[in-house]
FIVEXBA-681406 format. One record per residue (C-alpha): residue number from 1; residue in three letters; x, y, z. Coordinates in steps of 0.5 Angstrom, whole numbers. Layout:
<recs>
   resi   resn      xx      yy      zz
    NUM    Ala       X       Y       Z
...
</recs>
This chain:
<recs>
   resi   resn      xx      yy      zz
      1    Gln     204     256     214
      2    Val     203     249     212
      3    Gln     196     245     213
      4    Phe     193     238     212
      5    Val     185     237     211
      6    Glu     184     230     211
      7    Ser     177     227     210
      8    Gly     173     220     209
      9    Gly     173     217     214
     10    Gly     167     213     216
     11    Leu     164     207     220
     12    Val     164     201     215
     13    Gln     165     193     218
     14    Ala     169     190     219
     15    Gly     172     188     211
     16    Gly     170     193     207
     17    Ser     172     199     204
     18    Leu     175     207     205
     19    Arg     178     212     201
     20    Leu     180     218     204
     21    Thr     182     224     201
     22    Cys     188     229     203
     23    Ser     189     237     201
     24    Ala     194     241     204
     25    Ser     196     248     201
     26    Lys     203     251     202
     27    Leu     205     246     201
     28    Thr     206     241     193
     29    Leu     205     233     194
     30    Ile     208     231     188
     31    Gly     214     234     191
     32    Asn     216     232     198
     33    Thr     216     224     200
     34    Met     209     224     204
     35    Ala     205     219     210
     36    Trp     198     217     213
     37    Tyr     199     215     220
     38    Arg     194     213     224
     39    Gln     193     214     232
     40    Ala     188     209     236
     41    Pro     185     210     242
     42    Gly     191     209     248
     43    Lys     197     208     241
     44    Glu     202     214     239
     45    Arg     202     216     233
     46    Glu     205     211     226
     47    Arg     207     212     220
     48    Val     202     206     216
     49    Ala     204     209     208
     50    Thr     209     214     205
     51    Ile     211     216     198
     52    Val     217     218     196
     53    Arg     217     224     192
     54    Gly     219     219     186
     55    Gly     213     215     187
     56    Asp     215     210     190
     57    Thr     210     208     197
     58    Gly     211     203     203
     59    Tyr     207     200     207
     60    Ala     207     199     214
     61    Asp     207     191     215
     62    Ser     200     191     219
     63    Val     197     194     212
     64    Lys     201     192     207
     65    Gly     197     189     201
     66    Arg     191     191     204
     67    Phe     192     200     204
     68    Thr     195     204     197
     69    Ile     198     211     197
     70    Ser     197     214     191
     71    Arg     198     222     190
     72    Asp     195     227     183
     73    Ala     196     233     179
     74    Thr     191     236     185
     75    Asn     195     236     191
     76    Thr     192     231     193
     77    Met     193     224     195
     78    Tyr     190     219     198
     79    Leu     189     211     202
     80    Gln     185     207     199
     81    Met     183     202     204
     82    Asn     180     195     203
     83    Asn     179     188     208
     84    Leu     178     193     213
     85    Lys     181     191     221
     86    Pro     177     193     226
     87    Glu     184     195     229
     88    Asp     184     200     223
     89    Thr     180     204     229
     90    Ala     184     210     229
     91    Val     185     217     228
     92    Tyr     189     219     219
     93    Tyr     193     223     219
     94    Cys     196     225     213
     95    Asn     204     229     212
     96    Gln     210     231     212
     97    Trp     216     224     211
     98    Pro     219     226     217
     99    Pro     213     229     220
    100    Leu     211     238     219
    101    Arg     209     240     227
    102    Ile     203     242     224
    103    Trp     197     235     223
    104    Gly     191     237     222
    105    Gln     184     234     225
    106    Gly     184     226     222
    107    Thr     179     223     220
    108    Gln     177     219     225
    109    Val     176     212     221
    110    Thr     172     206     225
    111    Val     171     199     223
    112    Ser     166     194     227
    113    Ser     165     188     227
</recs>
């Protein structure tokens, strides 16, 4: 079955940057519309960035201009996060859009003020 593995999270001060990485087994990332999601404590999971099969991208208003989604031929997807804010603190996940029922463990991003 498909498996997602997210990595690259950590603790960073406000204004800092992180790059998240997503790898998938039994799924070709380039051939599908993929997205990054996040879930903060006590909140629902939300989609923050999307990349369609043709390569066009879209972003939630809260991250537009700060986050960049990309993927490469090694079947890896990335989320470059710049100018991080405390409200970006969450567990970040990758999945298709619309999402499969299977989710990875996610990677924790914590932004201190």
